[in-house]
C-alpha atoms as an extended CHARMM CRD file, in Angstrom:
* protein
*
       226  EXT
         1         1  VAL       CA             21.6480000000      227.8010000000       81.5710000000  PROA      1               0.0000000000
         2         2  THR       CA             19.0720000000      229.0370000000       79.0760000000  PROA      2               0.0000000000
         3         3  ALA       CA             19.4980000000      231.5680000000       76.2800000000  PROA      3               0.0000000000
         4         4  LYS       CA             16.3640000000      233.5140000000       75.3790000000  PROA      4               0.0000000000
         5         5  LEU       CA             15.6920000000      235.4850000000       72.1960000000  PROA      5               0.0000000000
         6         6  ARG       CA             12.5490000000      237.5940000000       71.8590000000  PROA      6               0.0000000000
         7         7  ALA       CA             11.2330000000      239.0960000000       68.6070000000  PROA      7               0.0000000000
         8         8  SER       CA              7.8140000000      240.7410000000       68.5050000000  PROA      8               0.0000000000
         9         9  LYS       CA              5.5230000000      238.2520000000       70.3010000000  PROA      9               0.0000000000
        10        10  SER       CA              7.7410000000      235.2070000000       69.7200000000  PROA      10              0.0000000000
        11        11  VAL       CA             10.2460000000      233.7320000000       72.1820000000  PROA      11              0.0000000000
        12        12  LEU       CA             13.0160000000      231.2250000000       71.4190000000  PROA      12              0.0000000000
        13        13  LYS       CA             14.6280000000      229.4010000000       74.3510000000  PROA      13              0.0000000000
        14        14  VAL       CA             17.7580000000      227.2740000000       73.9220000000  PROA      14              0.0000000000
        15        15  GLY       CA             19.5240000000      225.3450000000       76.6680000000  PROA      15              0.0000000000
        16        16  THR       CA             17.9180000000      224.1100000000       79.8770000000  PROA      16              0.0000000000
        17        17  LEU       CA             14.1530000000      223.7490000000       79.4620000000  PROA      17              0.0000000000
        18        18  MET       CA             11.1760000000      222.8150000000       81.6290000000  PROA      18              0.0000000000
        19        19  PRO       CA              8.3900000000      222.3200000000       79.0520000000  PROA      19              0.0000000000
        20        20  LYS       CA              4.7390000000      222.2740000000       80.1210000000  PROA      20              0.0000000000
        21        21  LEU       CA              2.8740000000      221.1200000000       77.0230000000  PROA      21              0.0000000000
        22        22  PRO       CA              0.3890000000      218.2990000000       76.3260000000  PROA      22              0.0000000000
        23        23  SER       CA              3.1400000000      216.4220000000       74.4590000000  PROA      23              0.0000000000
        24        24  VAL       CA              5.7570000000      216.7770000000       77.2300000000  PROA      24              0.0000000000
        25        25  GLN       CA              5.3670000000      218.0210000000       80.8010000000  PROA      25              0.0000000000
        26        26  TYR       CA              8.3670000000      218.1720000000       83.1230000000  PROA      26              0.0000000000
        27        27  ASN       CA              7.9720000000      216.6630000000       86.6010000000  PROA      27              0.0000000000
        28        28  ASP       CA              8.5030000000      218.9380000000       89.6010000000  PROA      28              0.0000000000
        29        29  SER       CA              7.3180000000      216.6890000000       92.4420000000  PROA      29              0.0000000000
        30        30  ARG       CA             10.7250000000      216.8070000000       94.1630000000  PROA      30              0.0000000000
        31        31  LEU       CA             12.9330000000      219.6530000000       95.3630000000  PROA      31              0.0000000000
        32        32  LEU       CA             14.9200000000      219.5750000000       92.1100000000  PROA      32              0.0000000000
        33        33  PRO       CA             12.6630000000      219.5050000000       89.0240000000  PROA      33              0.0000000000
        34        34  GLN       CA             13.2280000000      217.4230000000       85.9260000000  PROA      34              0.0000000000
        35        35  THR       CA             14.9380000000      219.4310000000       83.1630000000  PROA      35              0.0000000000
        36        36  PHE       CA             15.7660000000      218.9440000000       79.4830000000  PROA      36              0.0000000000
        37        37  LYS       CA             18.3580000000      220.1730000000       77.0020000000  PROA      37              0.0000000000
        38        38  GLY       CA             16.9680000000      221.5230000000       73.7410000000  PROA      38              0.0000000000
        39        39  GLY       CA             15.2150000000      224.3880000000       72.0080000000  PROA      39              0.0000000000
        40        40  HSD       CA             11.6340000000      225.6910000000       72.2000000000  PROA      40              0.0000000000
        41        41  LEU       CA              9.9430000000      228.3670000000       70.0960000000  PROA      41              0.0000000000
        42        42  ASN       CA              6.6360000000      229.8880000000       71.2260000000  PROA      42              0.0000000000
        43        43  ALA       CA              4.8750000000      232.3200000000       68.8710000000  PROA      43              0.0000000000
        44        44  LEU       CA              1.9050000000      234.5300000000       69.7950000000  PROA      44              0.0000000000
        45        45  GLU       CA              1.8040000000      236.6510000000       66.6400000000  PROA      45              0.0000000000
        46        46  ILE       CA             -1.9060000000      236.0570000000       65.9430000000  PROA      46              0.0000000000
        47        47  ASP       CA             -4.4600000000      237.0580000000       68.5710000000  PROA      47              0.0000000000
        48        48  GLY       CA             -5.7640000000      233.9880000000       70.3740000000  PROA      48              0.0000000000
        49        49  LEU       CA             -3.3150000000      231.5920000000       68.6930000000  PROA      49              0.0000000000
        50        50  SER       CA             -0.3060000000      230.0730000000       70.4530000000  PROA      50              0.0000000000
        51        51  LEU       CA              2.1640000000      228.0690000000       68.3350000000  PROA      51              0.0000000000
        52        52  ASP       CA              4.8940000000      225.8390000000       69.7770000000  PROA      52              0.0000000000
        53        53  ALA       CA              7.7420000000      223.9570000000       68.1250000000  PROA      53              0.0000000000
        54        54  GLY       CA             10.9300000000      222.4660000000       69.4460000000  PROA      54              0.0000000000
        55        55  ARG       CA             13.3190000000      219.6130000000       69.9920000000  PROA      55              0.0000000000
        56        56  LEU       CA             14.6820000000      218.0130000000       73.1580000000  PROA      56              0.0000000000
        57        57  THR       CA             17.9350000000      216.0500000000       73.1510000000  PROA      57              0.0000000000
        58        58  GLN       CA             18.5970000000      214.9310000000       76.7410000000  PROA      58              0.0000000000
        59        59  VAL       CA             16.9330000000      214.7740000000       80.1550000000  PROA      59              0.0000000000
        60        60  ASN       CA             18.1250000000      215.3380000000       83.7110000000  PROA      60              0.0000000000
        61        61  GLN       CA             15.8900000000      213.2940000000       85.9990000000  PROA      61              0.0000000000
        62        62  ARG       CA             14.8630000000      214.5340000000       89.4500000000  PROA      62              0.0000000000
        63        63  ASP       CA             17.1320000000      212.0360000000       91.2230000000  PROA      63              0.0000000000
        64        64  SER       CA             20.1840000000      212.5530000000       88.9960000000  PROA      64              0.0000000000
        65        65  SER       CA             22.9010000000      215.1630000000       88.5330000000  PROA      65              0.0000000000
        66        66  ASP       CA             23.7150000000      214.1070000000       84.9660000000  PROA      66              0.0000000000
        67        67  TYR       CA             21.9860000000      214.5060000000       81.6190000000  PROA      67              0.0000000000
        68        68  GLU       CA             21.1840000000      211.3410000000       79.6980000000  PROA      68              0.0000000000
        69        69  ASP       CA             19.2970000000      210.1800000000       76.6280000000  PROA      69              0.0000000000
        70        70  MET       CA             15.5460000000      209.6770000000       76.9360000000  PROA      70              0.0000000000
        71        71  THR       CA             13.4560000000      206.5400000000       77.0790000000  PROA      71              0.0000000000
        72        72  ILE       CA              9.7900000000      205.6150000000       77.4560000000  PROA      72              0.0000000000
        73        73  THR       CA              7.6540000000      204.7710000000       80.4810000000  PROA      73              0.0000000000
        74        74  SER       CA              7.0040000000      201.0240000000       80.4040000000  PROA      74              0.0000000000
        75        75  GLY       CA              6.1630000000      198.0920000000       82.6760000000  PROA      75              0.0000000000
        76        76  GLY       CA              4.3170000000      194.7900000000       82.6290000000  PROA      76              0.0000000000
        77        77  ALA       CA              0.7610000000      196.1390000000       82.7900000000  PROA      77              0.0000000000
        78        78  ARG       CA              1.6140000000      198.8680000000       80.2870000000  PROA      78              0.0000000000
        79        79  GLY       CA              2.2280000000      196.2990000000       77.5770000000  PROA      79              0.0000000000
        80        80  ILE       CA              4.9270000000      198.4220000000       75.9220000000  PROA      80              0.0000000000
        81        81  THR       CA              8.0560000000      196.6410000000       74.7090000000  PROA      81              0.0000000000
        82        82  PHE       CA             11.1600000000      197.8660000000       72.8810000000  PROA      82              0.0000000000
        83        83  ARG       CA             14.6320000000      196.6480000000       72.0040000000  PROA      83              0.0000000000
        84        84  SER       CA             16.7400000000      196.2990000000       75.1560000000  PROA      84              0.0000000000
        85        85  GLY       CA             19.1080000000      199.1980000000       75.7530000000  PROA      85              0.0000000000
        86        86  THR       CA             17.3640000000      201.5570000000       73.3320000000  PROA      86              0.0000000000
        87        87  THR       CA             17.4740000000      205.2610000000       74.2190000000  PROA      87              0.0000000000
        88        88  SER       CA             16.7030000000      208.4000000000       72.2350000000  PROA      88              0.0000000000
        89        89  ASP       CA             18.4460000000      211.7480000000       71.8320000000  PROA      89              0.0000000000
        90        90  ALA       CA             15.6040000000      213.3470000000       69.8820000000  PROA      90              0.0000000000
        91        91  PHE       CA             12.1000000000      214.3370000000       70.9510000000  PROA      91              0.0000000000
        92        92  THR       CA             10.4590000000      216.5960000000       68.3750000000  PROA      92              0.0000000000
        93        93  PHE       CA              7.2870000000      218.4590000000       69.2770000000  PROA      93              0.0000000000
        94        94  GLY       CA              4.8800000000      221.0000000000       67.8360000000  PROA      94              0.0000000000
        95        95  GLY       CA              1.4260000000      222.3060000000       68.5130000000  PROA      95              0.0000000000
        96        96  ALA       CA             -1.2310000000      224.9660000000       68.1720000000  PROA      96              0.0000000000
        97        97  THR       CA             -3.7200000000      226.2370000000       70.7410000000  PROA      97              0.0000000000
        98        98  TYR       CA             -6.5140000000      228.6090000000       69.7680000000  PROA      98              0.0000000000
        99        99  LYS       CA             -8.7020000000      230.5850000000       72.1490000000  PROA      99              0.0000000000
       100       100  TRP       CA            -11.9610000000      231.1020000000       70.2620000000  PROA      100             0.0000000000
       101       101  ASN       CA            -13.4220000000      233.2990000000       72.9940000000  PROA      101             0.0000000000
       102       102  ASP       CA            -13.2290000000      233.7020000000       76.7670000000  PROA      102             0.0000000000
       103       103  ASN       CA            -14.9860000000      230.3570000000       77.2530000000  PROA      103             0.0000000000
       104       104  LEU       CA            -13.6220000000      228.0050000000       74.5550000000  PROA      104             0.0000000000
       105       105  THR       CA            -10.0770000000      226.8270000000       73.7820000000  PROA      105             0.0000000000
       106       106  THR       CA             -9.0420000000      224.0090000000       71.4410000000  PROA      106             0.0000000000
       107       107  GLY       CA             -5.6390000000      222.5700000000       70.6640000000  PROA      107             0.0000000000
       108       108  TYR       CA             -3.5680000000      220.0650000000       68.7210000000  PROA      108             0.0000000000
       109       109  ASN       CA             -0.1250000000      218.8330000000       69.7760000000  PROA      109             0.0000000000
       110       110  TYR       CA              2.3360000000      216.4140000000       68.1960000000  PROA      110             0.0000000000
       111       111  GLY       CA              5.2320000000      214.5730000000       69.7990000000  PROA      111             0.0000000000
       112       112  ASN       CA              7.7990000000      212.1460000000       68.3580000000  PROA      112             0.0000000000
       113       113  LEU       CA             10.2970000000      210.3380000000       70.5720000000  PROA      113             0.0000000000
       114       114  ASP       CA             12.7120000000      208.9500000000       67.9960000000  PROA      114             0.0000000000
       115       115  ASP       CA             12.8430000000      205.1150000000       68.0070000000  PROA      115             0.0000000000
       116       116  PHE       CA              9.8720000000      204.8820000000       70.4100000000  PROA      116             0.0000000000
       117       117  TYR       CA              6.5750000000      206.5650000000       69.4680000000  PROA      117             0.0000000000
       118       118  LYS       CA              4.6120000000      209.1950000000       67.5490000000  PROA      118             0.0000000000
       119       119  GLN       CA              1.6720000000      210.9180000000       69.2360000000  PROA      119             0.0000000000
       120       120  HSD       CA             -1.2070000000      213.2000000000       68.2180000000  PROA      120             0.0000000000
       121       121  ILE       CA             -3.1130000000      214.9720000000       71.0180000000  PROA      121             0.0000000000
       122       122  PHE       CA             -6.4010000000      216.8490000000       70.6150000000  PROA      122             0.0000000000
       123       123  THR       CA             -7.8070000000      219.0280000000       73.4110000000  PROA      123             0.0000000000
       124       124  LEU       CA            -10.9120000000      221.0660000000       74.1620000000  PROA      124             0.0000000000
       125       125  VAL       CA            -11.6080000000      223.1930000000       77.2400000000  PROA      125             0.0000000000
       126       126  HSD       CA            -14.9630000000      224.9350000000       77.6700000000  PROA      126             0.0000000000
       127       127  MET       CA            -16.1350000000      227.1240000000       80.5420000000  PROA      127             0.0000000000
       128       128  LEU       CA            -19.8910000000      227.6140000000       80.9450000000  PROA      128             0.0000000000
       129       129  PRO       CA            -20.9140000000      230.4520000000       83.3030000000  PROA      129             0.0000000000
       130       130  LEU       CA            -23.9650000000      229.4320000000       85.3490000000  PROA      130             0.0000000000
       131       131  GLY       CA            -24.6110000000      232.5130000000       87.4370000000  PROA      131             0.0000000000
       132       132  ASP       CA            -23.0850000000      234.3680000000       90.3520000000  PROA      132             0.0000000000
       133       133  LYS       CA            -19.7500000000      232.6800000000       91.2040000000  PROA      133             0.0000000000
       134       134  GLN       CA            -20.8280000000      229.4640000000       89.4600000000  PROA      134             0.0000000000
       135       135  SER       CA            -19.4330000000      227.7010000000       86.3880000000  PROA      135             0.0000000000
       136       136  LEU       CA            -19.1280000000      224.3220000000       84.6960000000  PROA      136             0.0000000000
       137       137  LYS       CA            -15.7650000000      223.4800000000       83.1210000000  PROA      137             0.0000000000
       138       138  SER       CA            -15.4090000000      220.7160000000       80.5030000000  PROA      138             0.0000000000
       139       139  ASP       CA            -11.9120000000      219.3710000000       79.7510000000  PROA      139             0.0000000000
       140       140  ILE       CA            -11.8490000000      216.8190000000       76.8870000000  PROA      140             0.0000000000
       141       141  ARG       CA             -8.6560000000      215.0800000000       75.7020000000  PROA      141             0.0000000000
       142       142  TYR       CA             -7.9060000000      212.4540000000       73.0500000000  PROA      142             0.0000000000
       143       143  ALA       CA             -4.4840000000      211.0710000000       72.1130000000  PROA      143             0.0000000000
       144       144  ARG       CA             -3.3920000000      208.5880000000       69.4510000000  PROA      144             0.0000000000
       145       145  SER       CA              0.0250000000      206.9880000000       69.9270000000  PROA      145             0.0000000000
       146       146  THR       CA              1.7910000000      204.6380000000       67.4890000000  PROA      146             0.0000000000
       147       147  ASP       CA              5.1820000000      202.9240000000       67.2880000000  PROA      147             0.0000000000
       148       148  GLU       CA              8.3090000000      204.5850000000       65.9580000000  PROA      148             0.0000000000
       149       149  GLY       CA             11.2440000000      202.2970000000       65.2860000000  PROA      149             0.0000000000
       150       150  THR       CA             11.8780000000      199.6870000000       67.9710000000  PROA      150             0.0000000000
       151       151  SER       CA              8.6730000000      199.7130000000       70.0740000000  PROA      151             0.0000000000
       152       152  ASN       CA              5.1830000000      198.2110000000       69.8160000000  PROA      152             0.0000000000
       153       153  VAL       CA              3.2650000000      201.3360000000       70.9580000000  PROA      153             0.0000000000
       154       154  ASP       CA             -0.3950000000      201.3300000000       69.8900000000  PROA      154             0.0000000000
       155       155  ASN       CA             -2.7570000000      203.3170000000       72.1140000000  PROA      155             0.0000000000
       156       156  LYS       CA             -5.8900000000      205.4320000000       72.0040000000  PROA      156             0.0000000000
       157       157  ALA       CA             -6.4580000000      207.5050000000       75.1430000000  PROA      157             0.0000000000
       158       158  PHE       CA             -9.7040000000      209.3550000000       75.8610000000  PROA      158             0.0000000000
       159       159  GLY       CA            -10.3640000000      211.4640000000       78.9150000000  PROA      159             0.0000000000
       160       160  ALA       CA            -13.0380000000      213.8830000000       80.0930000000  PROA      160             0.0000000000
       161       161  MET       CA            -13.2060000000      215.9350000000       83.2840000000  PROA      161             0.0000000000
       162       162  PHE       CA            -16.2270000000      218.0200000000       84.2610000000  PROA      162             0.0000000000
       163       163  THR       CA            -15.8850000000      220.4610000000       87.1530000000  PROA      163             0.0000000000
       164       164  TYR       CA            -18.6690000000      222.4440000000       88.7980000000  PROA      164             0.0000000000
       165       165  ALA       CA            -17.3990000000      225.4910000000       90.6900000000  PROA      165             0.0000000000
       166       166  LEU       CA            -19.3420000000      227.3970000000       93.3370000000  PROA      166             0.0000000000
       167       167  GLY       CA            -17.4100000000      230.1850000000       94.9880000000  PROA      167             0.0000000000
       168       168  GLY       CA            -14.2140000000      228.6030000000       96.2960000000  PROA      168             0.0000000000
       169       169  HSD       CA            -15.6020000000      225.0750000000       96.0240000000  PROA      169             0.0000000000
       170       170  ALA       CA            -15.0070000000      222.7930000000       93.0220000000  PROA      170             0.0000000000
       171       171  PHE       CA            -16.5890000000      219.3760000000       92.4740000000  PROA      171             0.0000000000
       172       172  GLY       CA            -15.0960000000      217.2730000000       89.6720000000  PROA      172             0.0000000000
       173       173  LEU       CA            -16.0040000000      214.0370000000       87.9140000000  PROA      173             0.0000000000
       174       174  GLY       CA            -13.6440000000      212.4460000000       85.4010000000  PROA      174             0.0000000000
       175       175  TYR       CA            -13.5160000000      209.4060000000       83.1230000000  PROA      175             0.0000000000
       176       176  GLN       CA            -10.4720000000      207.9770000000       81.3280000000  PROA      176             0.0000000000
       177       177  SER       CA            -10.2230000000      205.0610000000       78.8930000000  PROA      177             0.0000000000
       178       178  MET       CA             -7.2460000000      203.2930000000       77.3020000000  PROA      178             0.0000000000
       179       179  SER       CA             -7.6300000000      201.1070000000       74.2060000000  PROA      179             0.0000000000
       180       180  GLY       CA             -5.2720000000      199.5170000000       71.6860000000  PROA      180             0.0000000000
       181       181  ASP       CA             -2.4560000000      196.9970000000       72.0430000000  PROA      181             0.0000000000
       182       182  THR       CA             -0.5530000000      198.9790000000       74.7240000000  PROA      182             0.0000000000
       183       183  GLY       CA             -0.9880000000      201.5960000000       77.4010000000  PROA      183             0.0000000000
       184       184  TYR       CA             -0.2720000000      205.3130000000       77.0590000000  PROA      184             0.0000000000
       185       185  ALA       CA              3.1750000000      206.4170000000       75.8500000000  PROA      185             0.0000000000
       186       186  TYR       CA              5.2070000000      209.2700000000       77.3220000000  PROA      186             0.0000000000
       187       187  ILE       CA              8.8260000000      210.1400000000       78.1320000000  PROA      187             0.0000000000
       188       188  ASN       CA             10.0550000000      208.3630000000       81.2500000000  PROA      188             0.0000000000
       189       189  GLY       CA              9.9380000000      210.6050000000       84.3130000000  PROA      189             0.0000000000
       190       190  THR       CA              7.5510000000      213.1980000000       82.8850000000  PROA      190             0.0000000000
       191       191  ASP       CA              3.9300000000      213.8490000000       83.8470000000  PROA      191             0.0000000000
       192       192  PRO       CA              1.4330000000      212.4430000000       81.3120000000  PROA      192             0.0000000000
       193       193  TYR       CA             -1.2600000000      214.7890000000       80.0180000000  PROA      193             0.0000000000
       194       194  LEU       CA             -4.1780000000      212.7110000000       81.2880000000  PROA      194             0.0000000000
       195       195  VAL       CA             -7.2810000000      213.8460000000       83.1880000000  PROA      195             0.0000000000
       196       196  ASN       CA             -6.9630000000      211.0640000000       85.7850000000  PROA      196             0.0000000000
       197       197  TYR       CA             -3.2240000000      211.4190000000       86.3820000000  PROA      197             0.0000000000
       198       198  VAL       CA             -2.4250000000      211.8830000000       90.0760000000  PROA      198             0.0000000000
       199       199  GLN       CA              0.8200000000      211.5420000000       92.0270000000  PROA      199             0.0000000000
       200       200  ILE       CA              0.1470000000      207.9100000000       92.9590000000  PROA      200             0.0000000000
       201       201  GLY       CA             -0.5770000000      206.7250000000       89.4060000000  PROA      201             0.0000000000
       202       202  ASP       CA             -1.5380000000      207.5560000000       85.8320000000  PROA      202             0.0000000000
       203       203  PHE       CA             -4.2390000000      204.8750000000       85.3090000000  PROA      203             0.0000000000
       204       204  ALA       CA             -2.8740000000      204.4550000000       81.7820000000  PROA      204             0.0000000000
       205       205  ASN       CA             -2.1420000000      200.7430000000       81.4650000000  PROA      205             0.0000000000
       206       206  LYS       CA             -3.3660000000      198.6220000000       78.5700000000  PROA      206             0.0000000000
       207       207  ASP       CA             -7.1990000000      198.5730000000       78.3690000000  PROA      207             0.0000000000
       208       208  GLU       CA             -7.4670000000      200.4010000000       81.7070000000  PROA      208             0.0000000000
       209       209  LYS       CA            -10.5810000000      202.4340000000       82.4490000000  PROA      209             0.0000000000
       210       210  SER       CA            -10.9130000000      204.7130000000       85.4500000000  PROA      210             0.0000000000
       211       211  TRP       CA            -13.2910000000      207.1600000000       87.1120000000  PROA      211             0.0000000000
       212       212  GLN       CA            -12.3520000000      210.0980000000       89.3100000000  PROA      212             0.0000000000
       213       213  ALA       CA            -14.4100000000      212.0930000000       91.7880000000  PROA      213             0.0000000000
       214       214  ARG       CA            -12.6980000000      215.0210000000       93.4680000000  PROA      214             0.0000000000
       215       215  TYR       CA            -13.2650000000      218.0640000000       95.6340000000  PROA      215             0.0000000000
       216       216  ASP       CA            -11.0350000000      221.1390000000       95.7050000000  PROA      216             0.0000000000
       217       217  PHE       CA            -11.2280000000      224.3520000000       97.6970000000  PROA      217             0.0000000000
       218       218  ASN       CA             -9.6140000000      227.6250000000       96.6430000000  PROA      218             0.0000000000
       219       219  PHE       CA             -8.5620000000      229.3910000000       99.8410000000  PROA      219             0.0000000000
       220       220  ALA       CA             -8.0810000000      232.6180000000       97.8820000000  PROA      220             0.0000000000
       221       221  SER       CA            -11.8790000000      232.9150000000       97.9890000000  PROA      221             0.0000000000
       222       222  VAL       CA            -11.6350000000      233.5170000000      101.7540000000  PROA      222             0.0000000000
       223       223  GLY       CA             -8.6090000000      235.7910000000      101.5550000000  PROA      223             0.0000000000
       224       224  ILE       CA             -5.8770000000      233.1700000000      101.9980000000  PROA      224             0.0000000000
       225       225  PRO       CA             -3.9730000000      233.0030000000       98.6960000000  PROA      225             0.0000000000
       226       226  GLY       CA             -1.4270000000      230.2400000000       98.2670000000  PROA      226             0.0000000000
């Protein structure tokens, strides 16, 4: 259940949330999506500027019927450690995204999972028109994560994805690099905001570097939307 309050170009949601932000992205890879309890304010009062602020208190994972406190994604290769049994009932987030023109958007997002980590995320997306039905998209992301309370989180994550589009065809090449004492930090069960994240893995372990080559086809270009 979600309560929604709208004033001018601002919307406040309180209750069940499915956030899709660089700092926290819910996972919907199963029939029942991951959901959170909390509040989220989105303000669009200034042309081109989107402001977000909010707080999450609990999570309902895709394979659970109950809400519970949050924790962090960890594992041996990740290098992240924290005090056994630690959970968090507070994830605070905020951010600003500005669309400079039709081709350039930049953003900054902040996330703080109490007792686990603090994170600053910087983003840039640029679209370069190259002619009839052609374009080159650049998607650049950098995140700095540090410990908060009981963990040892220390990570710098850089990623870049370049995609050439021709009609319905898209050819992409991406690079992602992890540095610091640990891998990338994010709430357990969510999707990390990383250019090389795919369903089989996030390629975000300590000191991990990865390349991605991909091909996509948009069937809407031949009259088959989906």
